[in-house]
N, C-alpha and C positions, 0 to 999 in steps of 0.2 A: 088820705089817712091822716089822723091826728093822734097826739100822744096825751096821756093824762097829765095834769098840771104837776110841775116839779116844785116841790117846797123849798128846794135851796135858792138862796139869793142869787140874781143875775151875775154878781160878781164872781160867783164860782163856776160860771160857765167854762165848759172846755168848748172854745169856739174862736175860730180865726179872727172874728170881728171883735173879740172882747178887748184887743189893743185899742181900738179907736178912741172909746171914751177917755181913757188914760192919756193918749196921745194928745187928744183935743184939750185937755186940761193943761198938759205940760208944754205944748207948742202949738196954740190954737192958730197963730198966722202962718205956721210953715205950709208951704204948698205941699199938698199930699200927691196931686198928680196935675200935669198938664197934657192936654190933648190938642191935636191939630184940628182946626176948623174945616168946615166943607172946602175952603179955597186953598187948604193946606197950610195956612198961616197959624200962628199961635196967638192968642189974646187972653184976656183975664176972663172973658165969657166962657171959655173952655178950659178954665182950671178951678181946681177946688182945693181949699185949705184943709187942714185937719179938723178945724172946727166945722166948716161947711159940710165936709164929707160925713162926720159923725151925725151933725143934726139933720141934714138932708136925708140921709139913709134911714134914720130913725123916723121921719115924715114918710118916707116911701114904704117902709116895712108896716107902719101903721096903716097906710092907705091900702096896701095889698091884703092885710090882715081883714079889712072892712069887706073886701070882695072875695074873700075865701081862700087866699094863699097864706096858709099859717103853717105852723110846725108839722113838717112831714109832708107837705104838698110838693110832689114832683112837679118841677117848672121848667119847662124848655125856654132857654134864653138864646135868641138870635139877634144879638145887638153888635154892631161894628165897635171897635176900640173908640170909646168916647166917654165923656163924664156920665153920661147915662148908663153905661154898661157897669161902671164901677159902683155907680149909686145902688144899680139893681143887684149886683153880686153881693155887696155887703148888707144891703136891705134884706135879701134872702137868707143870708147867714144869720143875721139878727133875729130874724123871724124863726129861724130853725126850719125853714122850707128847704127842699132839695133842689137846687139848680142842676139841671141836664144840658150838658155842653157837647156839641157835636160838631165837627170840623165841616164847614159849609161847602168846602170845595170837593167833598169826596162824591163818588158816584152817585147819581140821583136815586138809583133803585137802593143802594147801601144806606144813604141817608134816609129815605123813608123806612127801611127796615129798622134802622135804629132808633128812629122816633117811635115806631109802633112798638118796640120791644121795651122802651122805657115806660110805656103806659102812663104817660104825663097827665096830670090832672088841670095844668095850666099852661099857657103859652104866652111868652113875652117876647116881642120883636119889632124889627123895624117894619114899615109899611110892604116892602118887597118881599120880607119873610112871611107875612100874613097872606099876601097874594098867591105865593107859592104853597103855602098851607091849605088854601081853597081849591086851588087849580089841581095840586098834585096829591092832596089827600093826606097831608102830613098830620101827625098827632091827632087823629080824630078823636081820641078819649080826652083831649083837653076841653073843659068846659068853661074855663075862665081864660078871657083873652084881652090881653093889653097891648096898646101899639105904642111906640115911640114918637109916632107921626103927630101932627097937629090936629088932625081929626080922627074921630073914632071910627075909620072905615075898617070892615072887617073885624072889628073888636068891639068889646062893650065899653071900654074906657081908654084914654090916653095916660101916658105916664105922668103928664103935668097934672091931670085931674086926681090921678092917684095921691100924689105929692100933696096936692092942695086938700085933699080929704084926711090925710094924716097930720098935717100941719099942727104943731102945739101939743101933740100927743105925748111928748116926752121920750125918755129912753125906751128902747124896745129889745133890749138884748135878752133873748130867752136862755133860760138855764140848761142849755143843751148838755147831755151827759156825753162822755167819751165815746161810748159806742153807737151812739146814734148816727144814722146816716146824715152825712153832710152834703154829698153831691155824687153825681153819677158823671163820669168823665168818660167819654168814648176814645178808644184809642185810635190812632191814625188810620188803621187798616192796611198798613204798608206790608203786613205778612200775612193778610186774610181780610175776612170781613170785620169791621170794627166791633169792639166788644166794650160794654159798657163797665167800667171799673167804678165798683162801689168805694167811695171814700166815707170814712167816719171821722168825726170831728177830731179824734186824736190823731189821726194821720197827718191832716193839716198842721195842727199845732207842733207835732213832731218835726215836720218838714222845716218849718221855721227855726226851731231850735238847731236843727243839724246843720241847715245851709248857714245860719249865723255862725256857728262854731267853727265849721270847716273852712269857711272862706274868710273868717275874722271880720264880718261886716260891722262896722259901727254905726248907731243911728246918726241922723243927719245928712248923709250922703245924697248924691243925686244919680240916679240910675236911668239908663236908656234901655228898656227891656223890649227887644224886636219881637218877641213872642208874648202876646197880650196876656195869657193866663198867668205867666211868671210876674207880671206887674201887679197882681193881686198880692203877692208876698211883700212888695214893697211897703205898703201902709202899716203891716204888721211888724216890719222891721225899723220902722221910724224913717224910711226913705222919702225922698222927693222923686216921683216917677214922671219921666218925660216919654210920652208915647209917640213914637216917630211917625213921620209922614210917609208911610209905605203901606202896601198891601201885604198884610201879615202871612197871607198864604202864598206869596210868591217873593221870599227873602232874596232869591238869587237875582231878582230883577229890581231890587231895591236901589235907589239913586244915591250914591256915596256923598254927593255934595249936600243932600238935603240932611243926611245923618250928621256930617261935620258941622253943618251950620247950626243944629240943634245942640250938638255937643258944646260947640264954642259959646252960644248964647246963654245957655243954662249952666255952664260949669259942670257938665256931667263928668263924674269921675269913675263911674263903673258903667259897664253896659253887658247884655245878655245877647247872644244871637246864635243861630245855628251855624254849622261849618260853611254853608252855602253863603251865609251874610258875611262870615269872617273872611271869605275869598273875595267877596266884593270889596271889603275895606282894603284886604291885601293888595289886590290889583290896583286899586285907586292910588295907593301909595304915599298919601298925605300922612304927616305925623300926627299924633294923638297925644299931645304933651300933658294934657291935663287928666288923663284917664289913669287910674291906679289899679283897676281891677277888671278884667275880662273874664267871661265865663261862657263857654261854648258846649253845646250838648245836643243830642239828637242823633248823632253818628259820628265815628271817629274823625277828628280834624287832621286833614293830610299834614305831614311834616312840613312841607314847603310853606304851607299857610301859617302854621304855627311860628316858623323862623321869621318870616316875613313881619308878622304882627308884633313879635316881640322887638323887633328893629324899629317899629313904629311906635312903641309904647316908650316911657321914660325907664331908665335902668330899675328904679325900684318898683316898677309896676309888676303884676303877677298875671298870668293867664292860665285859668283853670279849665279843665275839661272833665266835668263829672260825668260818670257812669251811672245809668239807671234806665228806668222805663216808666210809662203812665202808672203801672202798678206798683212800683217802688222806686221813690227817688228821694235823697241820692244813695246809691249804693257804695260807690268807690270814687275817688278823686285823684287826678294828678295834675302837677303844675307843668307848664309849658316846657321849661328848661330841663326837667327831668325826663318828659317825653323826647326832646331832642337828643339827650344823652343816650337814649336807647334806640335811635332812629336806625342805626345799621343793624341791629338785631331784628328790627322789625322788616327792613328790606331784605334780610335773609330768610325770612320765613317763620319768625318767631310769634308773629302775631302783633296785636297792638296793646300796648301796655295801657291799662286804665287805673293804675295807682293802687292805693290801699284802702282797705274798707274804712267807710266813714263810721266812727264810734257811734252807737253801741252796736252797730250791725254785726251779725255772725255770717260770713260769707263761706260756703262750703261747695266742694265740687264733687257731684255724684255721676255715677255711670250714665252713659247715654241710653235712653229708652223712650221711646215714643209713647208708650202706654202710661196710664195713670198710676200714680204712686199714693195709696191711701195713707199709710202711716209711715213715719220716719224710722229709719234704722241706721246706725252708724255704718253697718254693713254696705250701705249704698255708696258710701265716699270711696273715691279712688285715691290711688297713692300719688303722693306730691309730685309735681311735675307732669302727670299724666292729665292728657284732655278729657274733659268730661262737661256736663252741664251744670252752669253757676246756678246756685240757689242761695236765697238771703232770708235771713229771720231777723226782724228789727222792728223798731216802733213805727215805720212807714210801710211795711210790707202789708198790701191790703189783702183782704180774705176772700173776696168773691167777685164774680161778674154778675151783674144784674140780669136775671132771667136766663142765664146760660150755665145751668147745671154741669153739662157735658164739659165745658171749657173750664169751668172752675175745678172740676177733678183732675183735668189733666194739668192744671197750673199750680195747684195748691197740695201740700202735703202736712197732715197733722202730726206734730210732735208733741208727745208727752215728757214734760220736764221731770226731773227728780223730785219735785216738791208735788207732782201730781197735777200741775197745771198744764194746760195744752196751749201750744201757740201754732201759728200758721208759717210754714216755710213757703216762700214763693220760689218756683220754677221760673227763672228768666227766660229760658227758650234760647239762650246763648250758650256758645261753647266756649271754653276756657280752662285756664290752669293757674296755680300759683308757682312762682319760681322761688329759688331758694333764699331770696331776699324778702319774702311775704308780699311781692307785688303780683296783682291780679292781671292777667293777660287774657285779652278778647280774640277769639279765634273765628267767631262769625256766628250767625244764626243756625240753630240746630236744624231748622227746616230748610236752609240753603247748603247744607252739607252734600258733597257729590260722594256717593258711595258706588266704588268701581268694582272691578273683580278682584283687584289687589290691595284695596284699602280705601280710607275715606280721606277726602280732600276738604279743608275748612277755607271759606273764602278769604278770611283776614290772614291766613297763612300763605296764601297764593298770591292775590292781587298786588299787594306791596312789593313783591320781587319784580312783577312785571311794570308796575307804575313809576320805576326809575327811568324808563326809556324817554329821551327827550321830547320825542314826538307824541307821545301818549298823555291824554287829559286824564284818563282813568280807565280802569279794566273790571270786569265782572265774570267771575267763574260761575259757569252753569252746568247743569248735568242733562244729557240727553239719553233717553231709554230708561228702561225698569230699574227700581233701586236694587243695588247689589251688582248690576252690571251696566251701570251708566257709564257713558264716554263723557269725559271732562271737555268742555269747551270753554275757550277764553273769547270773550266778547271785548271789543276794543273801541274806545271813543277817542278819537286823535284830536289835538289841539287845533284850534282854528287855522285855516291856511295850508293844512297838509292835504294834497291831493290824492285821488284814487291811484294815480300812477305811482304813488310810493308804498302802496298796501303790499306788494309782494316782498319788496326789502324790509320793511318793518316787521312783517310776520316771520321772516327768517331771523332777523335780529332778536325777536321776542322769544323763539324757540331756542336760540342760542343762549340767551339769558337764562330761561327756565332750566336748561340741562344743567346748570350747576348747582342746583339745590333739590334737595330730597323731596320736597312737596310739589315741586313744578317738573320735575324732569319727564314725566310721562304725559304732558300736554302738548299735543301736536296740532290740534285744531285751533285755528284763530279766525274769527270772524269779525268783521269792521261793521259798526253800527253808527248811525249818523248822529243821534243824541239819546243818550240812555233815559229811560222813564224814572222818574223819582217821587218820592212820597209827597203829599200836598202839604205836609206841616212844616217840614223843616228843608225842603227841597234837596235833601242830602242822602237819604237812604235809596239805594238803587232798587229799581222793581225788578228783581230777579227772576220772578215767576213769570213775567211778562217777557223778559229777554229769553228764558228758556223755552217758551213756547215759540219765540220768533226764530231761535237757533235749530230748533226741531225741524223746522221747514227747510233748513238750508245745509243740512248735513246728510 
């Protein structure tokens, strides 16, 4: 699909790539990104300055256009974190094409379903991705195929040929409008089949502004983004991005020595990582004297990890844990020291504090309802302090899932404003409440709540109570049986070295701990699991659906 020509000059484009030409003029020699080579080492051959990123992405955009990848073309991108990945992403943004990103580590059937749903017209990938495309029938709708390999096997052209074809074409920034589709980003599928979140150009631009203001990010810093999509924000923020030598789909298995080496070598002063990666650094225990800002998202960060990380950072450094989702980010944010100050409340069943809403978001709590809500009404809201579903309206709240009308209806509410305009309210699918100080507390996923004959239990109000046990690595609350009459079951993953002989003692001690708090007093069934399933994106979200099925066979 193509769009009619836009008469506005490209300088007016609402586009995340619009910052590149300016930065290329202001700081042409500054390194925009460095990536590890095939051997894991860093060299100038795998680095791009702002001038090079801007000029080469222009050439790639022009070359892609010559082959039919133009404004509105949905393009699957399956390229590992590398200079090629960033050149292609910014080229697609400049062209006004629509990159489609799917986590490659998800179940093969789900991956094929995602690619089929996207109805992509082009496919750009590494040779292995093209081989899988042919063998597994991925993205059969794609008629334009580009490979990053040296030869055009299973594709019409190589990326090198595309760039040569577009060399010298000049600036390629399309005058994209705010509401044009900018990308389709699939969720991780940690709570069901992945869904394609439709991002418009205004969503990306708003994210940049909100992240910069929320965390006070000045241009010129050096970032270590251990989740590659977040590295796309760095050039727009004027940062140098050091892509780490690690498997981005397995942050829990990252080598902390390699991370520390990159931090020291390139003067990294800020880093982003999932809670699983934060634990890797915390357990490694080496100080991070040059780091001034740490951001961790994807799941709640355990208090012990927050405390350890703050001890490894300089006194003036900050550790932020933003709350949000693929559909809306950032929603709220809390700094690590405030989180630790509230630790006792969390361990007594209050939930996990996720801070205060990021301006200009409007966050409201509505009654728990699994059905669709077509139109907003203030009557939906619950009283202060009462647990309900978290909703957010703001500039980064996306408005639809691609090709998923039923899921869109379940997650979006249309709100008519006093001036007659209509905005989308996104239902986070999370339960929570506001305390008297205006802080938002997360109590768990709505789909993970356990509804018993006597009441409703929320995972984040239950699990932290038990996680204080010294032999426990983490716990997971699941329900067994029909909704309304579920039996609560506590699944337990123990710390390394704790043997099966200790299970009866630990189970009794956990029941004793739970008896002291309102949300946990009725939990009697304790099951020990060798290793919890986790999401593929951050290795931090527990696969409670899988655990519930496992528990049902043992009670």
